C-alpha positions as CSV (number, residue, x, y, z in Angstrom):
1,M,130.5,72.7,91.5
2,K,128.2,69.5,91.1
3,N,128.3,69.1,94.9
4,D,127.3,72.7,95.4
5,K,124.2,72.3,93.1
6,L,123.2,69.0,94.8
7,L,123.4,70.8,98.1
8,G,121.4,73.7,96.7
9,Y,118.7,71.3,95.5
10,F,118.6,69.6,98.9
11,F,118.3,73.0,100.7
12,A,115.4,74.0,98.3
13,G,113.7,70.5,98.7
14,F,113.9,70.9,102.5
15,A,112.4,74.3,102.5
16,I,109.6,73.3,100.1
17,F,108.7,70.3,102.3
18,V,108.5,72.4,105.5
19,W,106.5,75.2,103.9
20,G,104.2,72.5,102.5
21,I,103.2,71.4,106.0
22,T,103.0,74.9,107.7
23,F,99.4,75.1,106.6
24,V,98.3,72.7,109.4
25,C,100.2,74.7,112.0
26,T,98.7,78.0,110.8
27,K,95.2,76.7,110.5
28,T,95.3,75.4,114.1
29,L,96.9,78.6,115.5
30,L,94.2,80.8,113.8
31,N,91.8,79.3,116.4
32,D,93.6,81.3,119.1
33,F,95.7,84.0,117.3
34,S,95.0,86.6,114.6
35,A,96.9,86.4,111.3
36,L,99.0,89.5,112.4
37,E,99.8,88.0,115.8
38,I,101.0,84.7,114.2
39,L,103.1,86.7,111.7
40,F,104.7,88.8,114.4
41,F,105.4,85.9,116.9
42,R,106.7,83.8,114.1
43,F,109.3,86.2,112.8
44,I,110.4,87.6,116.2
45,T,111.0,84.0,117.2
46,A,113.0,83.4,114.0
47,Y,115.1,86.6,114.6
48,I,116.0,85.6,118.1
49,G,116.7,82.0,117.0
50,L,119.1,83.2,114.2
51,W,121.0,85.2,116.7
52,L,121.4,82.2,119.0
53,I,122.7,80.1,116.0
54,Y,125.0,82.8,114.8
55,P,125.8,85.4,117.5
56,K,128.1,87.5,115.4
57,W,127.8,90.9,113.8
58,E,128.0,91.1,110.1
59,K,129.6,94.1,108.5
60,I,126.9,95.5,106.1
61,E,127.4,98.3,103.6
62,L,125.1,101.1,104.6
63,K,123.4,101.3,101.2
64,D,122.5,97.6,101.3
65,N,120.1,98.2,104.2
66,L,117.7,99.4,101.6
67,L,117.8,96.0,100.0
68,F,117.4,94.1,103.3
69,A,114.5,96.4,104.1
70,L,112.9,95.7,100.7
71,A,113.3,92.0,101.3
72,G,111.7,92.1,104.7
73,L,108.7,94.2,103.4
74,S,108.1,92.0,100.2
75,G,109.0,88.5,101.3
76,V,107.8,88.7,104.9
77,V,105.3,91.5,105.7
78,I,103.4,91.7,102.3
79,Y,103.8,88.1,101.2
80,Q,103.0,86.3,104.4
81,F,100.3,88.7,105.7
82,T,98.4,89.1,102.5
83,E,98.4,85.4,102.0
84,N,96.8,84.7,105.4
85,I,94.3,87.6,105.1
86,A,93.3,86.3,101.7
87,I,91.9,83.2,103.1
88,N,89.4,85.4,105.0
89,F,87.9,86.5,101.7
90,T,88.3,83.5,99.4
91,T,88.8,79.7,99.4
92,A,92.1,78.2,100.4
93,S,92.0,76.6,96.9
94,N,92.0,80.0,95.1
95,V,94.8,81.3,97.3
96,S,96.9,78.1,96.6
97,V,96.5,78.4,92.9
98,I,97.1,82.1,92.6
99,V,100.2,82.1,95.0
100,S,101.7,79.3,93.0
101,T,102.3,81.7,90.2
102,T,105.3,83.2,92.2
103,P,107.8,81.6,89.8
104,L,106.3,83.5,87.0
105,F,106.6,86.8,88.8
106,T,110.1,85.9,89.9
107,A,111.1,85.4,86.3
108,I,109.3,88.6,85.2
109,T,111.0,90.8,87.8
110,S,114.4,89.3,87.2
111,Q,114.0,89.8,83.4
112,I,112.9,93.4,83.8
113,F,115.1,94.7,86.6
114,L,118.1,92.4,86.4
115,K,118.1,92.0,82.6
116,E,118.1,88.2,83.0
117,K,116.5,86.1,80.2
118,H,114.3,83.4,81.6
119,I,110.9,83.6,80.0
120,N,110.8,81.5,76.7
121,F,108.3,79.1,75.1
122,F,109.1,76.2,77.3
123,F,108.8,78.4,80.5
124,I,105.3,79.5,79.5
125,I,104.2,75.9,78.5
126,G,105.6,74.6,81.8
127,F,103.9,77.4,83.7
128,L,100.5,76.5,82.2
129,F,101.0,72.9,83.0
130,C,101.9,73.8,86.6
131,I,98.9,76.1,87.1
132,I,96.6,73.4,85.8
133,G,98.2,70.8,88.0
134,V,98.1,73.0,91.1
135,T,94.5,73.8,90.5
136,F,93.7,70.0,90.4
137,V,95.7,69.5,93.5
138,S,94.0,72.3,95.4
139,L,90.5,71.2,94.4
140,N,91.3,67.6,95.2
141,G,87.9,66.4,94.0
142,H,85.9,69.5,95.0
143,T,84.3,71.8,92.6
144,N,84.0,75.0,94.7
145,L,86.8,77.0,93.0
146,S,85.0,80.5,92.7
147,I,86.0,84.1,92.0
148,N,86.2,86.4,95.1
149,P,87.9,89.6,94.0
150,K,89.1,90.8,97.4
151,G,90.8,87.6,98.4
152,D,92.0,86.7,94.9
153,L,93.6,90.2,94.5
154,L,95.3,89.8,97.9
155,A,96.6,86.4,96.9
156,L,97.9,87.9,93.6
157,L,99.6,90.7,95.6
158,A,101.4,88.0,97.6
159,A,102.5,86.3,94.5
160,I,103.9,89.6,93.0
161,S,105.6,90.5,96.2
162,W,107.4,87.2,96.4
163,G,108.8,88.0,92.9
164,F,110.3,91.2,94.2
165,Y,111.7,89.4,97.2
166,S,113.4,86.8,94.9
167,M,114.9,89.7,92.9
168,T,116.2,91.4,96.0
169,V,117.7,88.1,97.3
170,S,119.6,87.7,94.0
171,L,121.1,91.1,94.5
172,L,122.0,90.4,98.1
173,N,123.5,87.0,97.2
174,K,126.0,88.9,94.8
175,K,127.3,90.7,98.0
176,C,128.4,87.4,99.5
177,Y,127.1,88.1,102.9
178,N,126.8,85.3,105.5
179,S,123.5,83.6,104.8
180,I,122.4,83.4,108.4
181,A,123.3,87.1,109.1
182,A,121.6,88.2,106.0
183,T,118.3,86.5,106.7
184,R,118.4,87.7,110.3
185,R,118.8,91.3,109.0
186,I,115.9,90.7,106.6
187,F,113.7,89.5,109.6
188,F,115.0,92.6,111.6
189,F,113.6,95.0,109.1
190,A,110.4,92.9,108.8
191,V,109.8,93.1,112.5
192,I,110.3,96.9,112.5
193,I,107.9,97.4,109.6
194,M,105.4,95.3,111.5
195,I,105.4,97.6,114.5
196,P,102.9,100.2,113.1
197,L,100.7,97.3,112.1
198,I,100.9,95.9,115.7
199,L,99.9,99.3,117.2
200,A,97.1,99.5,114.8
201,G,96.1,95.9,115.7
202,V,95.9,96.8,119.4
203,R,93.4,99.5,118.6
204,I,91.3,97.3,116.4
205,N,91.2,94.7,119.1
206,Y,89.7,97.2,121.6
207,S,87.1,98.2,119.2
208,L,86.4,94.9,117.7
209,Q,82.8,93.7,117.9
210,D,82.6,90.7,115.5
211,T,85.5,88.3,116.0
212,S,84.7,86.6,112.8
213,S,85.1,89.8,110.7
214,A,88.0,90.5,108.4
215,A,89.3,93.1,110.9
216,A,89.9,90.2,113.3
217,S,92.9,89.1,111.2
218,M,94.5,92.5,112.2
219,A,93.6,92.3,116.0
220,V,96.4,92.1,118.6
221,N,95.5,91.2,122.2
222,F,97.8,92.2,125.0
223,S,95.5,90.9,127.7
224,T,97.5,89.0,130.3
225,A,94.6,86.6,130.9
226,V,94.1,85.8,127.3
227,N,97.8,85.3,126.6
228,R,98.2,83.1,129.7
229,L,95.4,80.9,128.3
230,R,96.6,80.6,124.8
231,F,100.3,80.2,125.5
232,S,99.5,77.6,128.2
233,N,98.6,75.4,125.4
234,P,101.7,73.3,124.5
235,L,100.6,72.8,120.9
236,N,100.4,76.5,120.4
237,C,104.0,77.0,121.6
238,I,105.2,74.0,119.5
239,Y,103.6,75.3,116.3
240,L,104.8,78.8,116.9
241,A,108.3,77.6,117.6
242,F,108.1,75.4,114.4
243,L,106.9,78.3,112.3
244,G,109.6,80.6,113.7
245,L,112.6,78.6,114.1
246,I,112.2,75.9,111.3
247,A,109.8,77.3,108.7
248,S,111.1,80.9,108.9
249,G,114.6,81.1,110.5
250,L,116.1,77.8,109.0
251,C,114.0,77.5,105.8
252,F,114.5,81.2,104.8
253,T,118.2,80.8,105.3
254,V,118.6,77.6,103.3
255,W,116.3,78.9,100.6
256,N,118.4,81.9,100.1
257,K,121.5,79.7,100.0
258,A,119.8,77.5,97.4
259,C,119.1,80.6,95.3
260,Q,122.8,81.4,95.5
261,K,123.9,78.1,94.4
262,I,121.3,77.2,91.7
263,G,119.8,80.6,90.7
264,T,116.8,82.3,92.0
265,V,114.5,81.8,89.0
266,K,115.4,78.2,88.4
267,I,115.0,77.2,92.1
268,S,111.7,79.2,92.5
269,K,110.0,76.8,90.2
270,G,110.1,74.3,93.0
271,L,107.4,76.4,94.8
272,Y,104.9,74.8,92.5
273,L,105.3,71.7,94.6
274,I,104.2,73.2,97.9
275,P,100.4,72.4,97.4
276,V,101.5,68.9,96.4
277,V,103.4,68.4,99.6
278,T,100.5,69.8,101.6
279,I,98.0,67.3,100.2
280,I,100.4,64.4,100.7
281,F,101.1,65.5,104.3
282,A,97.4,66.0,105.0
283,F,96.7,62.5,103.7
284,F,99.1,60.7,106.1
285,I,98.8,63.0,109.2
286,L,95.3,64.3,109.0
287,G,93.7,61.4,107.1
288,E,92.4,63.7,104.3
289,K,91.4,61.9,101.2
290,I,93.5,62.1,98.0
291,T,91.4,61.8,95.0
292,W,92.2,61.0,91.3
293,M,92.0,64.7,90.7
294,G,94.7,65.4,93.3
295,A,97.0,62.6,92.0
296,L,96.6,63.7,88.4
297,G,97.3,67.3,89.5
298,T,100.5,66.2,91.1
299,I,101.7,64.4,88.0
300,I,100.8,67.4,85.8
301,T,102.5,69.8,88.1
302,I,105.8,67.8,88.2
303,T,105.6,67.4,84.3
304,G,105.3,71.2,84.1
305,L,108.4,71.7,86.3
306,F,110.5,69.6,83.9
307,I,109.1,71.4,80.8
308,S,109.7,74.9,82.3
309,G,113.4,73.9,82.9
310,I,114.0,73.2,79.2
311,K,116.2,76.0,77.8
312,K,118.6,76.5,75.0
313,K,122.2,76.8,76.1
314,S,122.5,80.3,74.5
315,T,119.6,81.6,76.7
316,D,120.4,79.8,79.9
317,S,121.0,82.2,82.7
318,N,120.7,82.1,86.4
C-alpha cells in the first residue's frame, strides 16, 4: 500500500512537472497554429500514440461510454480550449491564477455528486494560501493583474470543467479499466467532439480578415502550402509530438493512475504547483528572471498545499 502511494505521488509529480513546461511549447506553436489546431493535433497524436503503446481492445460497458464522453468533453475540449482562448482576452497571469482554483472545484464536485467530504476549515485556509502564492508567482514582480471579463470567465470555465473531469475520472477508476485504454477512449471521444469545431474552424479561416482577432484561435487551415511550410519546421513537429505523446498521452494516463492510487481530490491539490514549475523552468531554459515576489509566492503555495492536506481522521476520505 505504501509503495502504491509513493508510485502515485511520483506519477502526479511527473505530470505536474511536464504540464508546467508545456506553456513554452504552446506559446511557440501559437506563432504558426491556431489554438484549435494545436488542440486537435495534440490529442489525435496522443490517441495514436496510446494505440501504439497498448494495441489491445478493452471491453467497456456500453453505459460507461457516457462517462468517457463526459471526461473527453470536460477535461480535454472545454478545459484545454477555453484555457488557450482565454489568453486572447486577458493576461496569462490572470489565467494562471484562475485556473489554479481547479482543486477547489474538484473538491466541490466530488462533495456534491459523489457525497465525499473534503472541504473543511484547513482546506479553505490552504486554498487561500495557494491562491495568494500562485498570484505572486504569476505576477513575478509585475503589477499588471487586471480584470478582463471575457478572458477571466473563460479561465473560470476551464477550472470548473476540470472539476467535472476529475469527478468523472473518480467514477471510471472504480470500474478498474486499464489506465492506457481508458485514457485512449477519453481522447477518442474528445477528438470526435472536436470534429464540428474543426469544420467551423475551416469556414472561419476562409472568411478571416484579421489574423490577430479572437476568431483566429478557431481558424483551421488545410492549405497544402501553409501546412508544408509550418510542418517543415522541426521545432513545430517536436513540440506537437511532446504535447501529444508526453504531455497528453503519457501524462493523462499517469495522472489518472495517480488519482486511483491517492485519491482525486488529494492529488489535485498538486495542480497549484504548475505555475511554480513554469516559472522555474522559464528561469533555467528561457533566462526569465525570478523576483522576490515569485520566490515568496512559491513558498506560500507550498505552505498552502500542506495546510490544505490537514484533516481529521474521521473526515478523511479519498
